N, C-alpha and C positions, 0 to 999 in steps of 0.2 A: 544827460549832459548836453548843453548846447553851447556853441562857440560864437561869440560876437566879434572878438578881435584877439590878437595874440595873448593879451593878458586878461582875458575876460571869459575863460571857459567856466561856465556856470553850472553848479551842482544843485540838484533837487533832492528831496528826501523821499525815499521809496520804502515800501514794506514787503516782507516776504512771509507768506503763510506756510508754516512748517508742515501742516497737515495736507494742504492741497498742492504745495509746491509752486504756487502762483505768486508772481510779483505784480505790484501795481503802484502807481504814483500816489504818494501821501501828501506831499506839499510841493506845489509848483513855485519855485523861487521867483519866477517872473511876476507872479501875481502880487507877491509881497514887495518886490522892488519896483514900486510904481514909478519912481523917479529915474529909472534906468539902472545900469550897473553900479556896483559899489565904487565910491571914490575914497581911497584910503588916506588917512592922515599920515604924516611922516612917523609919528609915534606908533601908529598901528602897523605900519610897514616894518618898523624895527622890531615890534613885539612878535609879529608873524615870522620874521627872519630868525629870531631866537627860538621860536617854537617849530621851525622848519615847515611852516604852513604857507609861506609866501611862495607859492608854486605856480602862479599865473592863473589860479582858479578863484572863483568867487561864488557867492550864493551860500548854501548851507554846508559848511565845512565840518561841523561837529554837532552832536546832540547828546542829551542826557535824559535818563529815565527817572521818573519819580519813584519814591520808595515802594508804592503800591503797584507800580508798573502800569498805571492808568493814564499817565500824562507824559508828554515829551517836551523837553525844553531845548531851544536852539537859538543861536544868534544869527542875524543876517542884516547886512547893511548898517552895522554898528548898533542895532537895537535888539531887543530880546522878545521872543515869541514863545508862547506855551500852547501846546496842542493836546487837548483831551482826546483820547482814542475814540474814533467814531464821530468826532466833532470838527469844528473849524479852528484854525490857528487864531490865537488872540494875542494882540500886541501888548506887551507890558511896559515898554518904554518908548519914548519918541523924543529924542534929544539930539543936539548937534554933536555931542560927545560920543565916542565909541565906548560902549559898555563891554568890559572884558572880564575874563576869568569867572564866567557865570556858572552857577550850579544850584541844585536844590539843597536845602538844608537836610539833615539826616532823616527827618520825618516828613519832609516835603511840605512843611508849613510855609516856608519862605523860599524865595529865590534871591540869592545874594550875588553881588557883582562889584566890580571896581569901576568907578567913574571919577575922572580927574584926580586919581591917586588917593581916593577915599573909598571906604567900604560902605555899601548900601545894601538894604534888604527890602524886598517887597513881600507883603503878606499876600499869599496866593488867593485866598478866599475873598478878601476885601479890596485888594489892589492898592492898599495903603503903602506908600514908600517912606522909608526912614533912612537918614544918614547916621551911620554908627560911629564913625571916627571923624576927627577934625584935626586941623593943623597942617595940612599938606601945603607945600610951597613949591617953588621951582626946584628946590633941592631936597625936600622932605616928602616921602611917600609912605602911605599907610596901606598895608595889605598887599603890597606888590613885591615880588622878588627882584632884587637888584640885578644888574647886567651879568655879573659873574655867577650869581646864584642860578640864573636861567641857563646861561651858556656853558658853564663849567661844572656846576654841581647838580645839573639835571633836576633842579627844583623850579617848577614853572609857576608855583603859587606862593603867596605871602600871607594866606590866612587859612584857619582851620576851625570848623564848627565842632562844638562839644556834642556828644551823642544825644543829649536831651534838649538841644537847641537853646540852652540858657546862656551860653557864652560863645564868643569867637576869639580864639587866640590869633594874634597877627604880628607880623614883622613891621617895624617902622625903620626905615633907613634914612640916613642923612648923608648926602653925597657932596656937601658943600666943600669938603676938603679934597675931593677927587679932581684930578687934573682935567681942566676944560680944554679939549682939543678942538681945533678948527679943521674941519674937513671941507674940501672943495669938490662937490659932486658935479661932474660934467654931464649934462642932460642931453637927450637926443636932439633937441633943437639948437644945441650949441651953447645954451646958457650955462652959466656957472652959479650953482646954488651953494651958498656958504652955510654949512651946518656946524653948530656948536654942540659938541657931544662930550659928556662926562665919561671919560674912558681911563680906567686905572692901568696904565702901562706898568710893566714889571718894575718893581722897586719904588713905585709911587704909592700915595695914600689910597686906601680902600674906603668904602662907605663905613659909617658907624651904624651898627645895628642895635635895635632894642626889640624886646619881645613883650608884647602887651596882651592883656585879656580884657575884652570889653563885654559888659553885661548888657543883654538886649533890653532888660527891664528899664534901666535908667541911663544907659550909655556910659556908666562909670568905667574908667580904665584903671586896671591894676598892672603895674610894671613888674616883670620878673627880674630878679637879681641874677644877672649873667656872670657876675664875678668882677674882679678888679681889672682883668685883662680886657682891653677894648678892641685891640687889633685882631679880631676873630672873624670867622665865617659862621653864619647860622646855616647848618647843613640840612637838618630835618626837624620836624615838629609833628606832634599828634596827641591824641587823647587816649586815656584808658577806656576800656569797653564800658565801664560804669560811669564815666564822666567825672569822677572825683579827683583825678590827677591828670596832669599834663606832662608829657615827655618832650624833650628837645635834645638835639645833638649839636655841639659846636666843635669847630676845628680851630686850632691855633694858626697863626699866619704861616708857619712852616708846614702845616698840614701833616705833622707826624704825631699829633696827639688828638684823639677824639674823646670828648666828654659826653656821655649819654646820661642825662639827668631826668629824674622824676620829681615833680613838686606837688604838694597838696594845694589844690585850688582854693580851698576855704581859708587856709592859714598862710599860704605862700612858703611854707617850710619845705626844705629839701627832704625827700623820702628815700631816695637812693641815687647813687652815682656809679656808673661803670666807666672805667678809663681804658681806652685802647691805644697803645703806643706802637711805633714802628721806627726802624732805623732808616727808612726811606720816605714813605708817605702812607697815610691811612686812606683806603678807598671807602667812601661812604656808600651805603646801600643804594643801588642805582636802578633797580627794576622790580616789578611785581607790585601787586596792590598793597601788600603789607609793608614791603620794603620802603615804599615811597615816604612813609611816615616814620621810618627809623625803627622804633621799638613798639610792639603792640603789647598792652597789658590786658590779659584776659580777665573776664569777670567770673573767675572761679574761686574756690575757697582759699586758694593760695595766692591770688592776684599774681599769676604767673607772668613773668616778662618773657616775651618771645622776640628774638632778634637774630640777625645774622652777623657773623664776624669772620675775619681772616686771620685770627690769632694763630692758627696752625699752619698758615701759609696758603690755605685754600678756604674760600668762603663756604661756611656751613651754618646750620640752624642750631640755635641754642635756646633752652628754656631755663629760667632762673627764678627762684623764689626764696624767701627767708626760711621757709620750712624745709624745702627739698634741696636747696643749694642749686648749683649749676649742672645741667645735663646737656651733653652733646647729642642732639637728636639725629644729626647726620655726621658722617666723618669719612675720611679717605682722601686720596690724591686726585680729587676731582672737584668741580665747582658747582655750587648752588647759585643759580642766577636770580631767583626771586621767589617769594612766597605768593602763591596765587589765591589761596583761600584757607581759612582755618574753620573746620567743622568741630566746634567744641562738643556738641551733643554726641557726635559719632567718635570723638577723640582722635581725629585725623587731621594732618596737615597736607595740603596739596601744594606742590612746588614745581617750578621748572628748573632744569639743570642739565649737566653734561656728564652724568655718571657713565654713560656708555661710550661717549666720544666727545672730544672737544669740538669736533666738526658738526655735531648734531645737538639739537636741543629737544628734550622730551618733557612730558608731564609725568610726575611721580607722586606717590602718596606714601606717608609714613605715620605711624602712631604718634600721638602727642607726647607719649612717654618714651619715644625712641623704639627702635626695633627694625624689623625687616622692611626694606623699601620695595614698593611695587611700582613697576613701570606701567603706565596707563596707555600712552600713545604707542601705536604699533609700527607705523611706517617709518622706515629709515629716512631721515632728513631733518628739517628744521620746523618745529612746532611752536607757535606763539598762541597762548590760550586765554580765554575768558571763562572762568569757572562759575557755574550756577549750582542749582540744586539737582543733583542726580545726572546732570549733563554738563558739557562744556562746549564752547565754540572753539574750533580748532582752525587757526590760520596756518596752513601747512604748504610747504613746497619742498621739492627735491630736485636734483639735477635733471630728472626726467619728467617731473610733474610741475606744470605751471602753478602759481599760487591758487589755492582753493580754500573755500570756507565751508566747513562741515560741522554739523551738530553730532557729538559723539557721547557715548555713555561714560559716566565717571567711574563705573565699576570695572569695565574691561576694555574701554576704548573703541568698542564697536560703533559703526556709523548708524546714527538714528535717521538722519536726513541730510540732504545736500543743499546748502544755500547757494554755493557756487562750486559745482563739481569740476568744471574747467577741464574736462577730459580732452586730452591731446589726440585727436583723430582727424580724419580727412575733412570733417565739418568744422573743425576749430579754425579761427582766423589765422592761426600760425601753421595750420596743417599743410598748406601748399609749400611752406618754406622748410619743413623738417628735413627733407632730403638733402638740402644744401647747408644744413647746420654744422657748426664746428663740433668736433669730437672733444669731450671733456675728460681729462684724466686727473686723478688726485695722486699725490705722492709725498715723500718726505726726504729732505736733505739734512745734512748735519752742519751745525754752526761751529765756529772755531772752538767754542767751549764744550762741544758735544751735545748741545741742545738740538732737539728735533725741530726742524722748520717745515711746516706744512705748506704745500703749494697746490694750485689748480692750474692745469695746462689746457689751453684752448688750441686745438690743432685745426688747420685749414681743412675743409672737406676735399675729398678726392686728391689727396697728396700723391705726387708722382715719384716713383722710385728713382733715386739718383739725383733728384733736384734738391737744391739747398734753398732754405727759406730764411728771410730776415725775422728777427725776434724782437718783441717788445715786452718789457716788464711793466706791470701796472699796479704798484703798491699804494697803500695809504701810509703805512709805516709808523704812524704816530702811536703813542702809548694807548693801549686798550683797543685800538681800532681794528679789530679782527675782521678780515675780509674773506678768508678761506673757510667756507662752511658748505655743507652739503645741501644747498638750496638751489632753486631755479635761478639762472643767470642769463638775462637777455638784455645786454647793454652795448655800449660802444665797443667793448672788447670783443663781443661776438661779431660785430661788423668788421673789426680789424682782422679777425681770424678768417672770415669769409673772403676778405680781400687779399689773402695770401700771407698773412703774418702769423707766426706762432706767438701766442700771448701767454705770459706767465704771471699769475697773481700769487705772490709769496708773502706769508706772514713772518716778519722778522721778530727777533726778541723784543719784548715790550708789549706783546699783544695780550688781550683779555682771555679769560677762561683757560689759562694754562698755569695759574698759581703765581704767588708773589715772587718766587725766585726767578721765574721766567720774565716777569714784568720789570723787576727792579734793576735789571742790567742797563736800562736806559737812563737811570738816575745820574745826573751830572754828566751825561754822555750823549746828548742828542747830536746826531750827525756822525756818530762813530759806529756803534755796534749794529745799528739798523742798516747803515750803508754797507758795512762789511757783509751782513747777511744777504742783502740784495746782490752783492758781488758774487757770493757763493752761488746764487741762482743763475746769474749771467754766465759764470764759468761752467756751470753744469750744462746750460744750453749750448754753449760754445763747443762742448765736447760731443754733442750729439751729431750723428752723421748727416742728418737732414737740416742742420742749421748752418747758415753762413755766419761764421764767427766774427767777421769784420762788420757785420750789419746788425748790431744790437742796440736797441733804444729803450727809452723809458718815458712814461707819462704819469702824471698824478695831479690831484687837486688838493689845495689847502696844505696839510702836512705832506700829502703826496707830491705837491708841487715843490715844497722844500726838499723832499727826498730826491726829486728829479734833479734839482740844481746841485745838491751836494754830491750826487752820484756822477753827474757830468763833470764836476770840478775836481772831485777827489779820485775818481776812477776814470780819468780821461782816456786811457788806452783801451778801456773796456766798453764804455758807452759812447756811441757815435752821435746820437741825436736824442733830443728830449723835448717834451711839451710840459711846461710848468704852468698850471692854472691857479691863480690866486695864491701864490706861495708866500709864506713867511720867509723873510730874508735875514732879518736881524731880530732876535728874540727880545731885545729891549723894547721893540715896538709892539709886542703882544701883551695880553692882559696878565695881571698879577696871579690870579688863582691857578690858571693852567701853567704858566711859565715857571713860577716859583715852586710849584709842586715838583717839577721834574729837574729844574736847574738851580734851585735855591735863589737867594736874594742876589741881585746884581752887585751889591756892595760887598758881598762876602769875599774873602781872600781867594786868590786863584784866578785862572783865566778860562773858567767854564764857558762864559758867554762868548768870548772870542773864538774858542774852539767850535762852538755851535753855530757861529755865523757863517753864512755862505761867502761873505766878503774876505774871509781869511784864506780862501782857496781859489778865488776867481782868476788869479794869474795862470793857473794850470789849465784853464778851460781852452779846449781847442776843437770842440765838436760843433754840432748844430743845435740851436735852441729856438723854440717858439715860445714866447712869453705871453700869457693871456691874463687879463685882470678886468674885473668890473670897476667902473669909474665912480661908483657910489658905494663901494664896499665899506660897511661899518663894523666888520669883524676883523678880517685881515686887511687893514687899511691899504688903499692904493699907494700910500707912501712907500710900502715895502718894495713894490715893483719900480716906482719912480727912482728910488735910491739905486736899485740894481741897474736900471737903464743908464743912469749917469756914470756909474762905475765901469760898466762894460764899454761905454762910449769913450771914456777917458783912457781906458786900457787898450783901445783899438780892437775890441772883440766884436765880431759880427753876430747879429742875432735878428730874429724876426719878432714882430710885435702885433698883437691884436687886442684892442681894448673895447669895452662895451659900455657906451654912455648910459647913465641912469641905472645900471645894474649893480645889485649888491653881491654878496659872497656866493650865492647860489646861481647867479647869472641865469635866472629863470625866464620862461617864456618859450612857447613851442618853437617859434621861428628862430628865436635867438639861440636856443640850445642846438637846434639843427645846424645853424650857421657855425657855431663853435665846433661841433663834431666834424663837420665837413672840412673846416680848417685843419683840424687835427689829422684826419685821414689823409688829406692832400699833402700835408707836410711830410708825413712818414712815407707816402708814396714817392715823393720827390727825393727824400734824403736817404732812404734805406733800400730802395729798389733800383 
């Protein structure tokens, strides 16, 4: 990696030889970027913000293997390159547009991508390019996931290849009815850029979605009948293993009903429909290779449907066919996070989950017909995996082990080779700093309803007996946003602990991997139960002999920023100072899919939105606040903080402010992020010490 400027850290593509343990440069991105560093269009910046890849890095950010593992595919500079192993990179496209969502077709005959909101495919052998869809306009897109599909449903794509490469299923969305909002982005040079953005604020119109199937042979499009209800979300889509049927999942506007539908591609007839309902909301499958497509239909004699569901209150794996009926493959008061691989020949499913602890993630296997579950990963901590044949790549960390990448046996989890061992010793870059590291402790507190609340405590090094220390809570707090896990943690909270603050990260009610009953308490109650739970944490700290109970603060980002404001306003006698970064202040300003899932429609009877707004409690604020926001934020609009500034000023409430010109929700950039964190540390030094 080489750095040219703050926002131009450039990544190259490297290879690691498992047998020799040697690494070497495979593709030098400088050679390919002959015209200099990438210059991103506004549309590409927005796409990368949704994808969480707008991190100040450029060059080769992603790559893909061909089916025979003999070629690599990667985008750089807005164009597409293919690299035969042992050969030189070949450029497939050279246009002024950014080609996005690139991938090999299932047999690697084609490379597909999105250009100008249309689906294209290039025949790898001949280099012939063809446009597969038509009709895109300023408000109509083919093959692209809409804003809330990407941001709130974790669906980054809008098209799906059939296994035999005959068809591509695709989403078409029409956003002409979506509210056109004008954003004013303040840039570093002082200029004001007016951005017109289609943004579906809570209670307003969503996009209209259609699901089409385009044939590669003649580009003919067949439209799938999604039913008479049009105000829906397309959650997932995918193909059966034999390519004869297409599955898709839709959510109603209230997101309390999910329809999982299978259709016959040849006739368009519906073959099966599974309906999942909830009295709060239905979580769509959110992780794992299989879960990304919703339901997988195996190419076995029974055409078995394999899917995950929370019908028991915990996400588990199910198999269903007309012959055998429904079978619960896993069960219990714990959560499956995703299916990693299905080995039909061996009759086993490999999945990640939290059977041993909600604070740990492990790889397990289970027979396709159900039975005893085998844990494969050995080390206590958090494992994210990529499963192959006989082995898996294990991305692992624990409180004492920095992130490492290991190749391990799929049979017993034993290590085959280390890609990045990252052993923490005196030779490690962090080695000289270990002696001064914060001490990490895990524990559990009890919420008002008896629920167990997990926390992680960071204690300053070399604490002195009899001395009292200020404390800072650092929550996210929003639905599903689990932060307390047994993984490596080296972030600004570590810095705060080293500077003499006791830092508590506490997961309140509403977090993921604890089951539906734990999550659902936040329904129609944002700003209540989660604030009460953080107050439980603060009161616990206040009772410790080494804590100065009059000097307790909080900081958070996004929903964590909202939590900071609500805690300062509603628990003014408990929290003395807070830093709120990019906070939501009024949920009417946020998007439909997220907000309405948890708070319902703004037009519904009652005062749910008023109770969830920070402005209902601002009069009680009497502490210290540092408000931080990016002035080009296209997720939590800068409007949220502008409105708060005005209300605080009109109310005569003092606060501090730091804004970042040109920065979006992530406020990225090495120097910028360092500046932000220095402001945060300095603020707490001044206000709590």
